[in-house]
mmJSON file of the N, C-alpha and C atoms, coordinates in Angstrom:
{"data_MODEL":{"atom_site":{
"group_PDB":["ATOM","ATOM","ATOM","ATOM","ATOM","ATOM","ATOM","ATOM","ATOM","ATOM","ATOM","ATOM","ATOM","ATOM","ATOM","ATOM","ATOM","ATOM","ATOM","ATOM","ATOM","ATOM","ATOM","ATOM","ATOM","ATOM","ATOM","ATOM","ATOM","ATOM","ATOM","ATOM","ATOM","ATOM","ATOM","ATOM","ATOM","ATOM","ATOM","ATOM","ATOM","ATOM","ATOM","ATOM","ATOM","ATOM","ATOM","ATOM","ATOM","ATOM","ATOM","ATOM","ATOM","ATOM","ATOM","ATOM","ATOM","ATOM","ATOM","ATOM","ATOM","ATOM","ATOM","ATOM","ATOM","ATOM","ATOM","ATOM","ATOM","ATOM","ATOM","ATOM","ATOM","ATOM","ATOM","ATOM","ATOM","ATOM","ATOM","ATOM","ATOM","ATOM","ATOM","ATOM","ATOM","ATOM","ATOM","ATOM","ATOM","ATOM","ATOM","ATOM","ATOM","ATOM","ATOM","ATOM","ATOM","ATOM","ATOM","ATOM","ATOM","ATOM","ATOM","ATOM","ATOM","ATOM","ATOM","ATOM","ATOM","ATOM","ATOM","ATOM","ATOM","ATOM","ATOM","ATOM","ATOM","ATOM","ATOM","ATOM","ATOM","ATOM","ATOM","ATOM","ATOM","ATOM","ATOM","ATOM","ATOM","ATOM","ATOM","ATOM","ATOM","ATOM","ATOM","ATOM","ATOM","ATOM","ATOM","ATOM","ATOM","ATOM","ATOM","ATOM","ATOM","ATOM","ATOM","ATOM","ATOM","ATOM","ATOM","ATOM","ATOM","ATOM","ATOM","ATOM","ATOM","ATOM","ATOM","ATOM","ATOM","ATOM","ATOM","ATOM","ATOM","ATOM","ATOM","ATOM","ATOM","ATOM","ATOM","ATOM","ATOM","ATOM","ATOM","ATOM","ATOM","ATOM","ATOM","ATOM","ATOM","ATOM","ATOM","ATOM","ATOM","ATOM","ATOM","ATOM","ATOM","ATOM","ATOM","ATOM","ATOM","ATOM","ATOM","ATOM","ATOM","ATOM","ATOM","ATOM","ATOM","ATOM","ATOM","ATOM","ATOM","ATOM","ATOM","ATOM","ATOM","ATOM","ATOM","ATOM","ATOM","ATOM","ATOM","ATOM","ATOM","ATOM","ATOM","ATOM","ATOM","ATOM","ATOM","ATOM","ATOM","ATOM","ATOM","ATOM","ATOM","ATOM","ATOM","ATOM","ATOM","ATOM","ATOM","ATOM","ATOM","ATOM","ATOM","ATOM","ATOM","ATOM","ATOM","ATOM","ATOM","ATOM"],
"id":[1,2,3,4,5,6,7,8,9,10,11,12,13,14,15,16,17,18,19,20,21,22,23,24,25,26,27,28,29,30,31,32,33,34,35,36,37,38,39,40,41,42,43,44,45,46,47,48,49,50,51,52,53,54,55,56,57,58,59,60,61,62,63,64,65,66,67,68,69,70,71,72,73,74,75,76,77,78,79,80,81,82,83,84,85,86,87,88,89,90,91,92,93,94,95,96,97,98,99,100,101,102,103,104,105,106,107,108,109,110,111,112,113,114,115,116,117,118,119,120,121,122,123,124,125,126,127,128,129,130,131,132,133,134,135,136,137,138,139,140,141,142,143,144,145,146,147,148,149,150,151,152,153,154,155,156,157,158,159,160,161,162,163,164,165,166,167,168,169,170,171,172,173,174,175,176,177,178,179,180,181,182,183,184,185,186,187,188,189,190,191,192,193,194,195,196,197,198,199,200,201,202,203,204,205,206,207,208,209,210,211,212,213,214,215,216,217,218,219,220,221,222,223,224,225,226,227,228,229,230,231,232,233,234,235,236,237,238,239,240,241,242,243,244,245,246],
"type_symbol":["N","C","C","N","C","C","N","C","C","N","C","C","N","C","C","N","C","C","N","C","C","N","C","C","N","C","C","N","C","C","N","C","C","N","C","C","N","C","C","N","C","C","N","C","C","N","C","C","N","C","C","N","C","C","N","C","C","N","C","C","N","C","C","N","C","C","N","C","C","N","C","C","N","C","C","N","C","C","N","C","C","N","C","C","N","C","C","N","C","C","N","C","C","N","C","C","N","C","C","N","C","C","N","C","C","N","C","C","N","C","C","N","C","C","N","C","C","N","C","C","N","C","C","N","C","C","N","C","C","N","C","C","N","C","C","N","C","C","N","C","C","N","C","C","N","C","C","N","C","C","N","C","C","N","C","C","N","C","C","N","C","C","N","C","C","N","C","C","N","C","C","N","C","C","N","C","C","N","C","C","N","C","C","N","C","C","N","C","C","N","C","C","N","C","C","N","C","C","N","C","C","N","C","C","N","C","C","N","C","C","N","C","C","N","C","C","N","C","C","N","C","C","N","C","C","N","C","C","N","C","C","N","C","C","N","C","C","N","C","C","N","C","C","N","C","C"],
"label_atom_id":["N","CA","C","N","CA","C","N","CA","C","N","CA","C","N","CA","C","N","CA","C","N","CA","C","N","CA","C","N","CA","C","N","CA","C","N","CA","C","N","CA","C","N","CA","C","N","CA","C","N","CA","C","N","CA","C","N","CA","C","N","CA","C","N","CA","C","N","CA","C","N","CA","C","N","CA","C","N","CA","C","N","CA","C","N","CA","C","N","CA","C","N","CA","C","N","CA","C","N","CA","C","N","CA","C","N","CA","C","N","CA","C","N","CA","C","N","CA","C","N","CA","C","N","CA","C","N","CA","C","N","CA","C","N","CA","C","N","CA","C","N","CA","C","N","CA","C","N","CA","C","N","CA","C","N","CA","C","N","CA","C","N","CA","C","N","CA","C","N","CA","C","N","CA","C","N","CA","C","N","CA","C","N","CA","C","N","CA","C","N","CA","C","N","CA","C","N","CA","C","N","CA","C","N","CA","C","N","CA","C","N","CA","C","N","CA","C","N","CA","C","N","CA","C","N","CA","C","N","CA","C","N","CA","C","N","CA","C","N","CA","C","N","CA","C","N","CA","C","N","CA","C","N","CA","C","N","CA","C","N","CA","C","N","CA","C","N","CA","C","N","CA","C","N","CA","C","N","CA","C","N","CA","C","N","CA","C"],
"label_alt_id":[null,null,null,null,null,null,null,null,null,null,null,null,null,null,null,null,null,null,null,null,null,null,null,null,null,null,null,null,null,null,null,null,null,null,null,null,null,null,null,null,null,null,null,null,null,null,null,null,null,null,null,null,null,null,null,null,null,null,null,null,null,null,null,null,null,null,null,null,null,null,null,null,null,null,null,null,null,null,null,null,null,null,null,null,null,null,null,null,null,null,null,null,null,null,null,null,null,null,null,null,null,null,null,null,null,null,null,null,null,null,null,null,null,null,null,null,null,null,null,null,null,null,null,null,null,null,null,null,null,null,null,null,null,null,null,null,null,null,null,null,null,null,null,null,null,null,null,null,null,null,null,null,null,null,null,null,null,null,null,null,null,null,null,null,null,null,null,null,null,null,null,null,null,null,null,null,null,null,null,null,null,null,null,null,null,null,null,null,null,null,null,null,null,null,null,null,null,null,null,null,null,null,null,null,null,null,null,null,null,null,null,null,null,null,null,null,null,null,null,null,null,null,null,null,null,null,null,null,null,null,null,null,null,null,null,null,null,null,null,null,null,null,null,null,null,null],
"label_comp_id":["MET","MET","MET","LYS","LYS","LYS","PRO","PRO","PRO","GLN","GLN","GLN","GLY","GLY","GLY","LYS","LYS","LYS","HIS","HIS","HIS","THR","THR","THR","ALA","ALA","ALA","ARG","ARG","ARG","TYR","TYR","TYR","GLY","GLY","GLY","ILE","ILE","ILE","THR","THR","THR","ASN","ASN","ASN","PHE","PHE","PHE","ARG","ARG","ARG","VAL","VAL","VAL","ILE","ILE","ILE","THR","THR","THR","VAL","VAL","VAL","THR","THR","THR","PRO","PRO","PRO","THR","THR","THR","LYS","LYS","LYS","GLN","GLN","GLN","ARG","ARG","ARG","ALA","ALA","ALA","LEU","LEU","LEU","ASN","ASN","ASN","LEU","LEU","LEU","CYS","CYS","CYS","GLN","GLN","GLN","LYS","LYS","LYS","LEU","LEU","LEU","GLN","GLN","GLN","LYS","LYS","LYS","ALA","ALA","ALA","GLY","GLY","GLY","LEU","LEU","LEU","ALA","ALA","ALA","SER","SER","SER","LYS","LYS","LYS","ARG","ARG","ARG","PHE","PHE","PHE","TRP","TRP","TRP","PHE","PHE","PHE","THR","THR","THR","ASP","ASP","ASP","LEU","LEU","LEU","GLU","GLU","GLU","SER","SER","SER","VAL","VAL","VAL","SER","SER","SER","ALA","ALA","ALA","ASN","ASN","ASN","GLU","GLU","GLU","PRO","PRO","PRO","MET","MET","MET","GLY","GLY","GLY","ILE","ILE","ILE","LEU","LEU","LEU","GLU","GLU","GLU","LYS","LYS","LYS","ILE","ILE","ILE","PHE","PHE","PHE","ILE","ILE","ILE","THR","THR","THR","PRO","PRO","PRO","ARG","ARG","ARG","ASP","ASP","ASP","PHE","PHE","PHE","GLU","GLU","GLU","GLU","GLU","GLU","GLY","GLY","GLY","ALA","ALA","ALA","LEU","LEU","LEU","TYR","TYR","TYR","SER","SER","SER","PHE","PHE","PHE","ARG","ARG","ARG","ASP","ASP","ASP"],
"label_asym_id":["A","A","A","A","A","A","A","A","A","A","A","A","A","A","A","A","A","A","A","A","A","A","A","A","A","A","A","A","A","A","A","A","A","A","A","A","A","A","A","A","A","A","A","A","A","A","A","A","A","A","A","A","A","A","A","A","A","A","A","A","A","A","A","A","A","A","A","A","A","A","A","A","A","A","A","A","A","A","A","A","A","A","A","A","A","A","A","A","A","A","A","A","A","A","A","A","A","A","A","A","A","A","A","A","A","A","A","A","A","A","A","A","A","A","A","A","A","A","A","A","A","A","A","A","A","A","A","A","A","A","A","A","A","A","A","A","A","A","A","A","A","A","A","A","A","A","A","A","A","A","A","A","A","A","A","A","A","A","A","A","A","A","A","A","A","A","A","A","A","A","A","A","A","A","A","A","A","A","A","A","A","A","A","A","A","A","A","A","A","A","A","A","A","A","A","A","A","A","A","A","A","A","A","A","A","A","A","A","A","A","A","A","A","A","A","A","A","A","A","A","A","A","A","A","A","A","A","A","A","A","A","A","A","A","A","A","A","A","A","A","A","A","A","A","A","A"],
"label_entity_id":["1","1","1","1","1","1","1","1","1","1","1","1","1","1","1","1","1","1","1","1","1","1","1","1","1","1","1","1","1","1","1","1","1","1","1","1","1","1","1","1","1","1","1","1","1","1","1","1","1","1","1","1","1","1","1","1","1","1","1","1","1","1","1","1","1","1","1","1","1","1","1","1","1","1","1","1","1","1","1","1","1","1","1","1","1","1","1","1","1","1","1","1","1","1","1","1","1","1","1","1","1","1","1","1","1","1","1","1","1","1","1","1","1","1","1","1","1","1","1","1","1","1","1","1","1","1","1","1","1","1","1","1","1","1","1","1","1","1","1","1","1","1","1","1","1","1","1","1","1","1","1","1","1","1","1","1","1","1","1","1","1","1","1","1","1","1","1","1","1","1","1","1","1","1","1","1","1","1","1","1","1","1","1","1","1","1","1","1","1","1","1","1","1","1","1","1","1","1","1","1","1","1","1","1","1","1","1","1","1","1","1","1","1","1","1","1","1","1","1","1","1","1","1","1","1","1","1","1","1","1","1","1","1","1","1","1","1","1","1","1","1","1","1","1","1","1"],
"label_seq_id":[1,1,1,2,2,2,3,3,3,4,4,4,5,5,5,6,6,6,7,7,7,8,8,8,9,9,9,10,10,10,11,11,11,12,12,12,13,13,13,14,14,14,15,15,15,16,16,16,17,17,17,18,18,18,19,19,19,20,20,20,21,21,21,22,22,22,23,23,23,24,24,24,25,25,25,26,26,26,27,27,27,28,28,28,29,29,29,30,30,30,31,31,31,32,32,32,33,33,33,34,34,34,35,35,35,36,36,36,37,37,37,38,38,38,39,39,39,40,40,40,41,41,41,42,42,42,43,43,43,44,44,44,45,45,45,46,46,46,47,47,47,48,48,48,49,49,49,50,50,50,51,51,51,52,52,52,53,53,53,54,54,54,55,55,55,56,56,56,57,57,57,58,58,58,59,59,59,60,60,60,61,61,61,62,62,62,63,63,63,64,64,64,65,65,65,66,66,66,67,67,67,68,68,68,69,69,69,70,70,70,71,71,71,72,72,72,73,73,73,74,74,74,75,75,75,76,76,76,77,77,77,78,78,78,79,79,79,80,80,80,81,81,81,82,82,82],
"pdbx_PDB_ins_code":[null,null,null,null,null,null,null,null,null,null,null,null,null,null,null,null,null,null,null,null,null,null,null,null,null,null,null,null,null,null,null,null,null,null,null,null,null,null,null,null,null,null,null,null,null,null,null,null,null,null,null,null,null,null,null,null,null,null,null,null,null,null,null,null,null,null,null,null,null,null,null,null,null,null,null,null,null,null,null,null,null,null,null,null,null,null,null,null,null,null,null,null,null,null,null,null,null,null,null,null,null,null,null,null,null,null,null,null,null,null,null,null,null,null,null,null,null,null,null,null,null,null,null,null,null,null,null,null,null,null,null,null,null,null,null,null,null,null,null,null,null,null,null,null,null,null,null,null,null,null,null,null,null,null,null,null,null,null,null,null,null,null,null,null,null,null,null,null,null,null,null,null,null,null,null,null,null,null,null,null,null,null,null,null,null,null,null,null,null,null,null,null,null,null,null,null,null,null,null,null,null,null,null,null,null,null,null,null,null,null,null,null,null,null,null,null,null,null,null,null,null,null,null,null,null,null,null,null,null,null,null,null,null,null,null,null,null,null,null,null,null,null,null,null,null,null],
"Cartn_x":[94.725,93.842,92.207,91.687,90.725,89.776,88.744,87.826,86.23,86.045,85.483,83.804,83.349,81.954,80.856,81.543,81.08,80.394,80.933,79.94,78.51,78.845,77.618,76.399,77.363,75.814,75.624,76.406,75.786,75.006,75.587,74.885,74.162,74.731,73.779,74.531,75.84,76.514,77.167,77.799,78.688,80.016,79.909,81.558,80.788,82.296,82.538,84.081,84.212,85.792,86.003,87.117,87.87,87.94,87.467,88.648,89.151,90.498,91.14,91.856,91.588,92.295,93.545,94.823,95.811,96.066,96.94,97.617,98.507,99.344,99.787,99.809,100.71,100.172,101.374,102.615,103.805,103.194,102.027,101.612,100.438,100.119,98.98,99.967,101.037,101.719,102.171,103.099,103.313,102.411,101.42,100.01,99.809,99.944,99.809,100.938,102.218,103.351,103.391,102.765,102.654,101.412,100.521,99.34,100.0,100.799,101.314,102.361,103.053,104.22,103.548,102.353,101.286,100.489,100.436,99.93,98.564,98.062,96.752,96.727,97.344,97.554,95.472,95.18,93.718,92.855,92.413,91.368,90.328,90.181,89.326,89.784,90.993,91.006,91.779,91.198,91.156,92.301,93.135,93.836,93.656,94.014,94.088,94.761,95.081,95.499,94.697,95.163,93.801,94.172,95.038,95.349,94.004,94.515,93.303,91.891,91.749,90.365,89.754,89.12,88.827,87.082,87.007,85.693,85.41,85.897,85.686,85.121,86.139,85.415,85.52,84.142,83.76,83.288,82.615,82.728,84.621,85.489,86.85,86.936,86.147,86.149,85.3,85.289,84.863,85.523,86.838,87.902,88.895,89.37,90.739,91.823,91.461,92.348,92.942,92.216,92.299,93.631,94.259,95.135,95.012,95.789,95.321,96.423,96.571,97.724,97.896,97.364,97.482,98.422,98.31,98.71,99.392,99.419,99.885,101.647,102.127,103.621,103.133,101.934,102.056,101.485,100.978,101.017,99.248,98.287,97.127,96.081,95.522,94.508,92.758,92.104,90.941,89.676,88.427,87.334,86.042,85.211,83.622,83.397,83.496,82.685,83.276,84.28,85.037,83.95],
"Cartn_y":[123.81,124.426,124.649,125.647,126.45,125.498,124.783,124.011,124.657,124.567,125.577,125.311,123.894,123.538,123.782,122.917,122.464,121.547,120.321,119.208,119.27,120.419,120.964,122.259,122.084,122.945,121.95,121.113,120.283,118.65,118.591,117.173,117.756,118.453,119.097,117.954,117.956,117.001,118.235,117.885,119.178,118.447,116.848,116.143,114.934,114.13,112.784,112.573,111.383,110.942,109.665,110.112,109.225,108.171,107.131,105.806,105.303,105.094,104.183,103.08,101.908,100.813,100.195,100.114,99.795,98.57,98.115,96.475,96.072,97.328,96.663,98.042,97.413,98.843,100.16,99.174,100.506,101.804,100.752,101.57,102.632,102.139,103.408,104.721,104.424,104.917,105.87,105.095,106.134,107.161,106.77,107.994,108.918,108.732,109.225,110.425,109.946,111.05,111.831,110.786,112.042,113.293,113.166,114.26,115.003,114.686,115.367,116.508,115.993,117.296,117.755,117.178,118.238,119.344,119.482,119.664,120.133,118.796,118.028,116.724,117.262,116.775,116.468,116.206,115.799,114.351,114.707,113.254,113.056,114.299,113.794,112.137,111.891,110.736,109.87,108.576,106.973,106.521,105.632,104.496,103.323,102.507,100.574,100.067,98.366,97.855,97.123,95.863,94.771,93.807,93.697,92.372,92.877,94.173,94.887,94.693,94.104,94.335,92.865,92.163,90.726,90.476,89.576,89.026,88.306,87.872,86.707,87.0,88.387,88.665,90.295,90.088,91.685,92.578,92.542,93.404,94.329,92.995,93.777,95.203,95.778,96.86,97.824,97.455,98.051,99.13,97.657,98.206,99.482,99.292,100.148,100.232,100.598,99.749,100.892,102.495,103.471,104.185,104.846,105.986,107.264,108.218,109.78,110.207,111.252,112.162,113.093,112.952,114.017,113.311,112.676,111.828,110.341,110.118,108.386,108.395,109.353,109.108,109.009,109.691,108.61,107.499,106.62,105.239,105.321,106.692,106.853,106.286,104.997,104.708,104.365,104.902,104.87,103.942,103.926,103.384,103.904,103.479,104.047,104.048,103.358,103.783,104.999,105.529,106.785,107.85],
"Cartn_z":[91.83,90.624,91.167,90.983,91.348,91.087,91.604,91.109,89.984,88.994,87.902,88.149,88.691,89.172,87.956,87.385,85.707,86.009,86.824,87.427,88.168,88.809,89.271,88.738,87.666,86.915,85.893,85.731,84.14,84.716,86.132,86.542,87.818,88.434,89.522,91.009,90.775,91.618,92.196,93.511,94.248,94.531,94.532,95.006,94.208,93.912,93.282,93.105,92.794,93.131,92.025,91.268,90.379,90.573,89.98,90.922,89.847,89.924,88.955,89.553,88.663,89.064,87.847,88.737,87.811,87.886,86.911,86.839,88.7,88.867,89.613,90.624,91.543,92.909,92.797,92.097,91.849,90.89,89.796,88.487,89.265,90.385,91.254,91.326,92.492,93.444,92.024,91.297,89.965,89.83,89.372,88.575,90.008,91.503,92.656,92.642,92.05,92.189,91.258,89.957,88.896,88.642,89.29,89.862,90.876,92.201,92.974,92.493,91.154,90.752,89.867,88.826,88.659,89.258,90.617,90.858,91.471,91.262,91.114,92.516,93.421,94.905,95.246,94.987,95.465,95.833,97.001,97.064,96.254,95.29,94.587,93.516,93.634,92.449,93.396,93.126,94.406,93.351,93.751,93.066,94.145,93.181,93.807,92.955,93.062,92.165,91.831,91.02,90.36,91.445,92.246,93.54,94.673,94.643,96.145,95.377,93.684,93.655,93.119,93.797,93.327,92.921,91.63,91.713,92.878,93.243,94.049,95.664,96.006,97.167,97.022,96.44,95.959,96.581,97.818,99.057,99.555,99.053,99.136,98.565,97.538,97.11,98.548,99.563,100.002,101.287,101.48,102.24,101.922,102.857,103.131,101.824,100.423,99.649,98.519,98.564,97.971,98.43,97.856,97.747,96.798,97.553,96.553,96.906,95.487,95.628,96.669,97.008,98.464,99.45,99.509,101.09,100.845,99.511,99.75,100.449,100.493,100.965,101.935,102.744,104.004,104.608,103.344,103.676,103.771,103.897,104.178,102.82,103.188,102.571,102.969,101.999,102.214,101.894,101.72,101.267,101.211,100.905,100.533,101.999,102.36,103.596,104.829,104.239,104.703,104.312],
"occupancy":[1.0,1.0,1.0,1.0,1.0,1.0,1.0,1.0,1.0,1.0,1.0,1.0,1.0,1.0,1.0,1.0,1.0,1.0,1.0,1.0,1.0,1.0,1.0,1.0,1.0,1.0,1.0,1.0,1.0,1.0,1.0,1.0,1.0,1.0,1.0,1.0,1.0,1.0,1.0,1.0,1.0,1.0,1.0,1.0,1.0,1.0,1.0,1.0,1.0,1.0,1.0,1.0,1.0,1.0,1.0,1.0,1.0,1.0,1.0,1.0,1.0,1.0,1.0,1.0,1.0,1.0,1.0,1.0,1.0,1.0,1.0,1.0,1.0,1.0,1.0,1.0,1.0,1.0,1.0,1.0,1.0,1.0,1.0,1.0,1.0,1.0,1.0,1.0,1.0,1.0,1.0,1.0,1.0,1.0,1.0,1.0,1.0,1.0,1.0,1.0,1.0,1.0,1.0,1.0,1.0,1.0,1.0,1.0,1.0,1.0,1.0,1.0,1.0,1.0,1.0,1.0,1.0,1.0,1.0,1.0,1.0,1.0,1.0,1.0,1.0,1.0,1.0,1.0,1.0,1.0,1.0,1.0,1.0,1.0,1.0,1.0,1.0,1.0,1.0,1.0,1.0,1.0,1.0,1.0,1.0,1.0,1.0,1.0,1.0,1.0,1.0,1.0,1.0,1.0,1.0,1.0,1.0,1.0,1.0,1.0,1.0,1.0,1.0,1.0,1.0,1.0,1.0,1.0,1.0,1.0,1.0,1.0,1.0,1.0,1.0,1.0,1.0,1.0,1.0,1.0,1.0,1.0,1.0,1.0,1.0,1.0,1.0,1.0,1.0,1.0,1.0,1.0,1.0,1.0,1.0,1.0,1.0,1.0,1.0,1.0,1.0,1.0,1.0,1.0,1.0,1.0,1.0,1.0,1.0,1.0,1.0,1.0,1.0,1.0,1.0,1.0,1.0,1.0,1.0,1.0,1.0,1.0,1.0,1.0,1.0,1.0,1.0,1.0,1.0,1.0,1.0,1.0,1.0,1.0,1.0,1.0,1.0,1.0,1.0,1.0,1.0,1.0,1.0,1.0,1.0,1.0],
"B_iso_or_equiv":[0.0,0.0,0.0,0.0,0.0,0.0,0.0,0.0,0.0,0.0,0.0,0.0,0.0,0.0,0.0,0.0,0.0,0.0,0.0,0.0,0.0,0.0,0.0,0.0,0.0,0.0,0.0,0.0,0.0,0.0,0.0,0.0,0.0,0.0,0.0,0.0,0.0,0.0,0.0,0.0,0.0,0.0,0.0,0.0,0.0,0.0,0.0,0.0,0.0,0.0,0.0,0.0,0.0,0.0,0.0,0.0,0.0,0.0,0.0,0.0,0.0,0.0,0.0,0.0,0.0,0.0,0.0,0.0,0.0,0.0,0.0,0.0,0.0,0.0,0.0,0.0,0.0,0.0,0.0,0.0,0.0,0.0,0.0,0.0,0.0,0.0,0.0,0.0,0.0,0.0,0.0,0.0,0.0,0.0,0.0,0.0,0.0,0.0,0.0,0.0,0.0,0.0,0.0,0.0,0.0,0.0,0.0,0.0,0.0,0.0,0.0,0.0,0.0,0.0,0.0,0.0,0.0,0.0,0.0,0.0,0.0,0.0,0.0,0.0,0.0,0.0,0.0,0.0,0.0,0.0,0.0,0.0,0.0,0.0,0.0,0.0,0.0,0.0,0.0,0.0,0.0,0.0,0.0,0.0,0.0,0.0,0.0,0.0,0.0,0.0,0.0,0.0,0.0,0.0,0.0,0.0,0.0,0.0,0.0,0.0,0.0,0.0,0.0,0.0,0.0,0.0,0.0,0.0,0.0,0.0,0.0,0.0,0.0,0.0,0.0,0.0,0.0,0.0,0.0,0.0,0.0,0.0,0.0,0.0,0.0,0.0,0.0,0.0,0.0,0.0,0.0,0.0,0.0,0.0,0.0,0.0,0.0,0.0,0.0,0.0,0.0,0.0,0.0,0.0,0.0,0.0,0.0,0.0,0.0,0.0,0.0,0.0,0.0,0.0,0.0,0.0,0.0,0.0,0.0,0.0,0.0,0.0,0.0,0.0,0.0,0.0,0.0,0.0,0.0,0.0,0.0,0.0,0.0,0.0,0.0,0.0,0.0,0.0,0.0,0.0,0.0,0.0,0.0,0.0,0.0,0.0],
"pdbx_formal_charge":[null,null,null,null,null,null,null,null,null,null,null,null,null,null,null,null,null,null,null,null,null,null,null,null,null,null,null,null,null,null,null,null,null,null,null,null,null,null,null,null,null,null,null,null,null,null,null,null,null,null,null,null,null,null,null,null,null,null,null,null,null,null,null,null,null,null,null,null,null,null,null,null,null,null,null,null,null,null,null,null,null,null,null,null,null,null,null,null,null,null,null,null,null,null,null,null,null,null,null,null,null,null,null,null,null,null,null,null,null,null,null,null,null,null,null,null,null,null,null,null,null,null,null,null,null,null,null,null,null,null,null,null,null,null,null,null,null,null,null,null,null,null,null,null,null,null,null,null,null,null,null,null,null,null,null,null,null,null,null,null,null,null,null,null,null,null,null,null,null,null,null,null,null,null,null,null,null,null,null,null,null,null,null,null,null,null,null,null,null,null,null,null,null,null,null,null,null,null,null,null,null,null,null,null,null,null,null,null,null,null,null,null,null,null,null,null,null,null,null,null,null,null,null,null,null,null,null,null,null,null,null,null,null,null,null,null,null,null,null,null,null,null,null,null,null,null],
"auth_seq_id":[1,1,1,2,2,2,3,3,3,4,4,4,5,5,5,6,6,6,7,7,7,8,8,8,9,9,9,10,10,10,11,11,11,12,12,12,13,13,13,14,14,14,15,15,15,16,16,16,17,17,17,18,18,18,19,19,19,20,20,20,21,21,21,22,22,22,23,23,23,24,24,24,25,25,25,26,26,26,27,27,27,28,28,28,29,29,29,30,30,30,31,31,31,32,32,32,33,33,33,34,34,34,35,35,35,36,36,36,37,37,37,38,38,38,39,39,39,40,40,40,41,41,41,42,42,42,43,43,43,44,44,44,45,45,45,46,46,46,47,47,47,48,48,48,49,49,49,50,50,50,51,51,51,52,52,52,53,53,53,54,54,54,55,55,55,56,56,56,57,57,57,58,58,58,59,59,59,60,60,60,61,61,61,62,62,62,63,63,63,64,64,64,65,65,65,66,66,66,67,67,67,68,68,68,69,69,69,70,70,70,71,71,71,72,72,72,73,73,73,74,74,74,75,75,75,76,76,76,77,77,77,78,78,78,79,79,79,80,80,80,81,81,81,82,82,82],
"auth_comp_id":["MET","MET","MET","LYS","LYS","LYS","PRO","PRO","PRO","GLN","GLN","GLN","GLY","GLY","GLY","LYS","LYS","LYS","HIS","HIS","HIS","THR","THR","THR","ALA","ALA","ALA","ARG","ARG","ARG","TYR","TYR","TYR","GLY","GLY","GLY","ILE","ILE","ILE","THR","THR","THR","ASN","ASN","ASN","PHE","PHE","PHE","ARG","ARG","ARG","VAL","VAL","VAL","ILE","ILE","ILE","THR","THR","THR","VAL","VAL","VAL","THR","THR","THR","PRO","PRO","PRO","THR","THR","THR","LYS","LYS","LYS","GLN","GLN","GLN","ARG","ARG","ARG","ALA","ALA","ALA","LEU","LEU","LEU","ASN","ASN","ASN","LEU","LEU","LEU","CYS","CYS","CYS","GLN","GLN","GLN","LYS","LYS","LYS","LEU","LEU","LEU","GLN","GLN","GLN","LYS","LYS","LYS","ALA","ALA","ALA","GLY","GLY","GLY","LEU","LEU","LEU","ALA","ALA","ALA","SER","SER","SER","LYS","LYS","LYS","ARG","ARG","ARG","PHE","PHE","PHE","TRP","TRP","TRP","PHE","PHE","PHE","THR","THR","THR","ASP","ASP","ASP","LEU","LEU","LEU","GLU","GLU","GLU","SER","SER","SER","VAL","VAL","VAL","SER","SER","SER","ALA","ALA","ALA","ASN","ASN","ASN","GLU","GLU","GLU","PRO","PRO","PRO","MET","MET","MET","GLY","GLY","GLY","ILE","ILE","ILE","LEU","LEU","LEU","GLU","GLU","GLU","LYS","LYS","LYS","ILE","ILE","ILE","PHE","PHE","PHE","ILE","ILE","ILE","THR","THR","THR","PRO","PRO","PRO","ARG","ARG","ARG","ASP","ASP","ASP","PHE","PHE","PHE","GLU","GLU","GLU","GLU","GLU","GLU","GLY","GLY","GLY","ALA","ALA","ALA","LEU","LEU","LEU","TYR","TYR","TYR","SER","SER","SER","PHE","PHE","PHE","ARG","ARG","ARG","ASP","ASP","ASP"],
"auth_asym_id":["A","A","A","A","A","A","A","A","A","A","A","A","A","A","A","A","A","A","A","A","A","A","A","A","A","A","A","A","A","A","A","A","A","A","A","A","A","A","A","A","A","A","A","A","A","A","A","A","A","A","A","A","A","A","A","A","A","A","A","A","A","A","A","A","A","A","A","A","A","A","A","A","A","A","A","A","A","A","A","A","A","A","A","A","A","A","A","A","A","A","A","A","A","A","A","A","A","A","A","A","A","A","A","A","A","A","A","A","A","A","A","A","A","A","A","A","A","A","A","A","A","A","A","A","A","A","A","A","A","A","A","A","A","A","A","A","A","A","A","A","A","A","A","A","A","A","A","A","A","A","A","A","A","A","A","A","A","A","A","A","A","A","A","A","A","A","A","A","A","A","A","A","A","A","A","A","A","A","A","A","A","A","A","A","A","A","A","A","A","A","A","A","A","A","A","A","A","A","A","A","A","A","A","A","A","A","A","A","A","A","A","A","A","A","A","A","A","A","A","A","A","A","A","A","A","A","A","A","A","A","A","A","A","A","A","A","A","A","A","A","A","A","A","A","A","A"],
"auth_atom_id":["N","CA","C","N","CA","C","N","CA","C","N","CA","C","N","CA","C","N","CA","C","N","CA","C","N","CA","C","N","CA","C","N","CA","C","N","CA","C","N","CA","C","N","CA","C","N","CA","C","N","CA","C","N","CA","C","N","CA","C","N","CA","C","N","CA","C","N","CA","C","N","CA","C","N","CA","C","N","CA","C","N","CA","C","N","CA","C","N","CA","C","N","CA","C","N","CA","C","N","CA","C","N","CA","C","N","CA","C","N","CA","C","N","CA","C","N","CA","C","N","CA","C","N","CA","C","N","CA","C","N","CA","C","N","CA","C","N","CA","C","N","CA","C","N","CA","C","N","CA","C","N","CA","C","N","CA","C","N","CA","C","N","CA","C","N","CA","C","N","CA","C","N","CA","C","N","CA","C","N","CA","C","N","CA","C","N","CA","C","N","CA","C","N","CA","C","N","CA","C","N","CA","C","N","CA","C","N","CA","C","N","CA","C","N","CA","C","N","CA","C","N","CA","C","N","CA","C","N","CA","C","N","CA","C","N","CA","C","N","CA","C","N","CA","C","N","CA","C","N","CA","C","N","CA","C","N","CA","C","N","CA","C","N","CA","C","N","CA","C","N","CA","C","N","CA","C","N","CA","C","N","CA","C","N","CA","C"],
"pdbx_PDB_model_num":[1,1,1,1,1,1,1,1,1,1,1,1,1,1,1,1,1,1,1,1,1,1,1,1,1,1,1,1,1,1,1,1,1,1,1,1,1,1,1,1,1,1,1,1,1,1,1,1,1,1,1,1,1,1,1,1,1,1,1,1,1,1,1,1,1,1,1,1,1,1,1,1,1,1,1,1,1,1,1,1,1,1,1,1,1,1,1,1,1,1,1,1,1,1,1,1,1,1,1,1,1,1,1,1,1,1,1,1,1,1,1,1,1,1,1,1,1,1,1,1,1,1,1,1,1,1,1,1,1,1,1,1,1,1,1,1,1,1,1,1,1,1,1,1,1,1,1,1,1,1,1,1,1,1,1,1,1,1,1,1,1,1,1,1,1,1,1,1,1,1,1,1,1,1,1,1,1,1,1,1,1,1,1,1,1,1,1,1,1,1,1,1,1,1,1,1,1,1,1,1,1,1,1,1,1,1,1,1,1,1,1,1,1,1,1,1,1,1,1,1,1,1,1,1,1,1,1,1,1,1,1,1,1,1,1,1,1,1,1,1,1,1,1,1,1,1]
}}}
C-alpha cells in the first residue's frame, strides 16, 4: 500500500503511529496477523494489551510492550523510547 500523504497535507505531520490497546495479548496478535494478511504489515500500527498498561504503573507505557504487524512473528517489541 503506497502512502498517500494526506496526513502531511492536512495536518503538517510526516510520521505518526496508530496505537491500539486490546483486551488480551491474543487479540493483539490476531489483529497483527489480519493486517499482515491484508497487506498492511506496517510499523505504523502498534498493538499492546490491557495487562501491559496499568494506571498503577503509568511509566510502563514507555517500556517495550508494543508489537507491529510487520515483525510480531519474530517477537519484536517496541517502546516510545525507540
